[in-house]
C-alpha positions as a Markdown table, in Angstrom:
| # | Residue | x | y | z |
|---|---|---|---|---|
| 1 | Met | 0.0 | 0.0 | 0.0 |
| 2 | Asn | 3.0 | 2.4 | 0.5 |
| 3 | Trp | 3.8 | 2.1 | -3.2 |
| 4 | Ile | 0.2 | 2.7 | -4.3 |
| 5 | Ser | -0.3 | 5.6 | -2.0 |
| 6 | Lys | 3.0 | 7.1 | -3.1 |
| 7 | Lys | 4.6 | 7.1 | 0.3 |
| 8 | His | 7.9 | 5.6 | -1.0 |
| 9 | Lys | 10.8 | 7.9 | -0.6 |
| 10 | Phe | 13.4 | 6.8 | -3.2 |
| 11 | Lys | 15.5 | 9.5 | -4.8 |
| 12 | Gly | 16.3 | 9.3 | -8.4 |
| 13 | Cys | 15.1 | 6.6 | -10.8 |
| 14 | Leu | 14.2 | 3.4 | -9.0 |
| 15 | Phe | 15.1 | 1.2 | -11.9 |
| 16 | Cys | 18.4 | 2.9 | -12.5 |
| 17 | Arg | 19.3 | 2.4 | -8.9 |
| 18 | Ile | 18.5 | -1.3 | -9.1 |
| 19 | Ile | 20.4 | -1.6 | -12.4 |
| 20 | Lys | 23.5 | -0.1 | -10.6 |
| 21 | Gly | 23.1 | -2.6 | -7.8 |
| 22 | Asp | 21.8 | -0.4 | -5.0 |
| 23 | Lys | 21.2 | -2.9 | -2.2 |
| 24 | Lys | 18.9 | -0.4 | -0.4 |
| 25 | Ile | 16.2 | -1.0 | -3.1 |
| 26 | Pro | 14.5 | -4.4 | -2.7 |
| 27 | Ser | 14.4 | -6.3 | -5.9 |
| 28 | Lys | 14.1 | -9.8 | -7.4 |
| 29 | Val | 16.3 | -9.6 | -10.6 |
| 30 | Leu | 16.1 | -12.6 | -12.8 |
| 31 | His | 18.5 | -11.4 | -15.5 |
| 32 | Lys | 20.7 | -8.4 | -16.2 |
| 33 | Gly | 22.8 | -8.2 | -19.3 |
| 34 | Gly | 23.4 | -6.3 | -22.5 |
| 35 | Asp | 20.6 | -3.8 | -22.9 |
| 36 | Val | 18.0 | -5.2 | -20.7 |
| 37 | Met | 17.1 | -6.3 | -17.2 |
| 38 | Val | 14.3 | -8.7 | -16.1 |
| 39 | Met | 12.9 | -8.5 | -12.6 |
| 40 | Met | 9.8 | -9.5 | -10.7 |
| 41 | Asn | 7.3 | -6.9 | -9.8 |
| 42 | Leu | 7.3 | -6.9 | -6.0 |
| 43 | Phe | 3.8 | -5.5 | -6.1 |
| 44 | Pro | 2.4 | -7.9 | -8.7 |
| 45 | Tyr | -0.9 | -7.7 | -10.5 |
| 46 | Asn | -0.7 | -11.5 | -10.6 |
| 47 | Thr | 1.6 | -14.4 | -9.7 |
| 48 | Gly | 4.7 | -14.3 | -11.9 |
| 49 | His | 4.3 | -10.6 | -13.0 |
| 50 | Leu | 7.6 | -9.6 | -14.6 |
| 51 | Gln | 9.1 | -6.4 | -15.9 |
| 52 | Val | 11.5 | -6.1 | -18.8 |
| 53 | Ile | 13.5 | -2.9 | -18.5 |
| 54 | Pro | 16.0 | -1.2 | -20.8 |
| 55 | Ile | 19.4 | -0.7 | -19.0 |
| 56 | Arg | 19.7 | 2.7 | -20.5 |
| 57 | His | 17.4 | 5.3 | -18.9 |
| 58 | Val | 14.7 | 6.1 | -21.4 |
| 59 | Val | 11.1 | 7.1 | -20.8 |
| 60 | Ser | 9.4 | 6.3 | -24.1 |
| 61 | Leu | 9.7 | 3.9 | -27.0 |
| 62 | Asp | 10.9 | 6.5 | -29.5 |
| 63 | Glu | 14.1 | 7.0 | -27.4 |
| 64 | Leu | 15.2 | 3.4 | -28.0 |
| 65 | Thr | 17.5 | 2.6 | -30.8 |
| 66 | Asp | 16.3 | -0.1 | -33.2 |
| 67 | Ala | 18.7 | -2.6 | -31.7 |
| 68 | Glu | 17.6 | -1.8 | -28.1 |
| 69 | Cys | 14.0 | -2.2 | -29.2 |
| 70 | Asp | 14.7 | -5.5 | -30.8 |
| 71 | Arg | 16.5 | -6.8 | -27.7 |
| 72 | Leu | 13.8 | -5.4 | -25.4 |
| 73 | Phe | 11.0 | -7.3 | -27.2 |
| 74 | Gly | 13.2 | -10.3 | -27.8 |
| 75 | Met | 13.5 | -10.5 | -24.0 |
| 76 | Val | 9.8 | -10.1 | -23.6 |
| 77 | Arg | 9.4 | -13.2 | -25.8 |
| 78 | Lys | 11.9 | -15.1 | -23.7 |
| 79 | Cys | 10.1 | -14.1 | -20.5 |
| 80 | Val | 6.9 | -15.5 | -21.9 |
| 81 | Lys | 8.7 | -18.8 | -22.5 |
| 82 | Leu | 10.1 | -18.7 | -19.0 |
| 83 | Ile | 6.8 | -18.1 | -17.3 |
| 84 | Lys | 5.1 | -20.8 | -19.4 |
| 85 | Lys | 7.7 | -23.3 | -18.3 |
| 86 | Ala | 7.8 | -22.3 | -14.6 |
| 87 | Leu | 4.2 | -21.4 | -13.9 |
| 88 | Asn | 2.0 | -22.8 | -16.7 |
| 89 | Pro | -0.4 | -19.9 | -17.2 |
| 90 | Leu | -3.2 | -20.0 | -19.7 |
| 91 | Gly | -2.6 | -16.5 | -21.2 |
| 92 | Phe | -0.8 | -13.2 | -20.7 |
| 93 | Asn | -1.4 | -9.5 | -20.6 |
| 94 | Ile | 1.7 | -7.6 | -21.9 |
| 95 | Gly | 1.9 | -3.9 | -22.0 |
| 96 | Met | 3.4 | -0.5 | -21.1 |
| 97 | Asn | 2.2 | 2.5 | -19.2 |
| 98 | Ile | 4.0 | 5.5 | -20.7 |
| 99 | Gly | 3.5 | 8.9 | -19.1 |
| 100 | Asp | 1.7 | 9.9 | -15.9 |
| 101 | Val | -1.8 | 9.9 | -17.4 |
| 102 | Ser | -1.4 | 6.2 | -18.4 |
| 103 | Gly | -0.8 | 5.1 | -14.9 |
| 104 | Ala | 3.0 | 4.9 | -15.1 |
| 105 | Ser | 4.4 | 5.1 | -11.6 |
| 106 | Ile | 8.1 | 4.9 | -12.6 |
| 107 | Asp | 9.5 | 7.3 | -15.2 |
| 108 | His | 11.7 | 4.6 | -16.9 |
| 109 | Leu | 10.3 | 2.6 | -19.8 |
| 110 | His | 9.4 | -1.0 | -18.9 |
| 111 | Val | 7.2 | -3.7 | -20.2 |
| 112 | His | 4.8 | -5.6 | -17.9 |
| 113 | Ile | 4.3 | -9.3 | -18.5 |
| 114 | Val | 1.4 | -10.5 | -16.4 |
| 115 | Pro | 0.5 | -14.2 | -16.6 |
| 116 | Arg | -3.2 | -15.1 | -16.5 |
| 117 | Tyr | -4.7 | -18.2 | -15.0 |
| 118 | Lys | -8.1 | -20.0 | -15.2 |
| 119 | Thr | -9.3 | -18.3 | -12.0 |
| 120 | Asp | -8.7 | -14.8 | -13.3 |
| 121 | Phe | -11.4 | -12.6 | -14.5 |
| 122 | Gly | -9.8 | -12.0 | -17.9 |
| 123 | Phe | -9.0 | -8.3 | -17.5 |
| 124 | Met | -6.3 | -6.3 | -15.8 |
| 125 | Glu | -7.2 | -5.5 | -12.2 |
| 126 | Ile | -5.2 | -2.3 | -11.9 |
| 127 | Ile | -6.7 | -0.8 | -8.8 |
| 128 | Ala | -7.9 | -3.1 | -6.0 |
| 129 | Glu | -8.0 | -2.9 | -2.3 |
| 130 | Thr | -7.0 | -6.6 | -1.9 |
| 131 | Lys | -5.5 | -9.1 | -4.3 |
| 132 | Thr | -4.9 | -12.5 | -2.8 |
| 133 | Met | -1.8 | -14.2 | -4.3 |
| 134 | Pro | -1.7 | -18.0 | -4.1 |
| 135 | Glu | 2.0 | -17.9 | -3.2 |
| 136 | Thr | 4.7 | -15.5 | -2.0 |
| 137 | Val | 6.8 | -13.5 | -4.4 |
| 138 | Glu | 9.9 | -15.3 | -2.9 |
| 139 | Lys | 8.4 | -18.7 | -3.8 |
| 140 | Thr | 7.5 | -17.6 | -7.4 |
| 141 | Tyr | 11.0 | -16.1 | -7.7 |
| 142 | Lys | 12.6 | -19.5 | -6.9 |
| 143 | Lys | 10.4 | -21.3 | -9.4 |
| 144 | Leu | 11.4 | -18.7 | -12.1 |
| 145 | Met | 15.1 | -18.8 | -11.2 |
| 146 | Lys | 15.1 | -22.6 | -11.8 |
| 147 | His | 14.5 | -21.9 | -15.5 |
| 148 | Ser | 16.2 | -18.5 | -15.8 |
| 149 | Lys | 18.8 | -19.9 | -18.3 |
| 150 | Ile | 16.0 | -19.4 | -20.9 |
| 151 | Leu | 16.7 | -15.6 | -20.6 |
| 152 | Glu | 20.3 | -16.1 | -21.6 |
| 153 | Lys | 19.8 | -18.0 | -24.8 |
């Protein structure tokens, strides 16, 4: 709820700090290399919610080079493979929130990958008072890490 209510007090770009290895910022990084980083969303919309983030600080798609864009979306594809293998979802929501009015809470471009399961309603629950997750983020992280070599291929 602290994140949702904007009570977090991080200075500077949260993702850039994680990319640089700031241990004060809690994170569950699955992969960091080349132009992209993959990490779990610690405030997930659903079990297995990942974020694919360009290493270079950019705020919109048009700031990426063609090569960076190719690698970003190539990694999105690999993440889908990883989630399928580790968690066996039935579908996905994949998207970006660019700009304040879109709901972006971090001013660093990133792609959300949200696995969907049979018990879901079939739409993105963006704002909810309570979302019951069937397992902890830590347990999901361990499941994903078992197959994280998929992200390095």
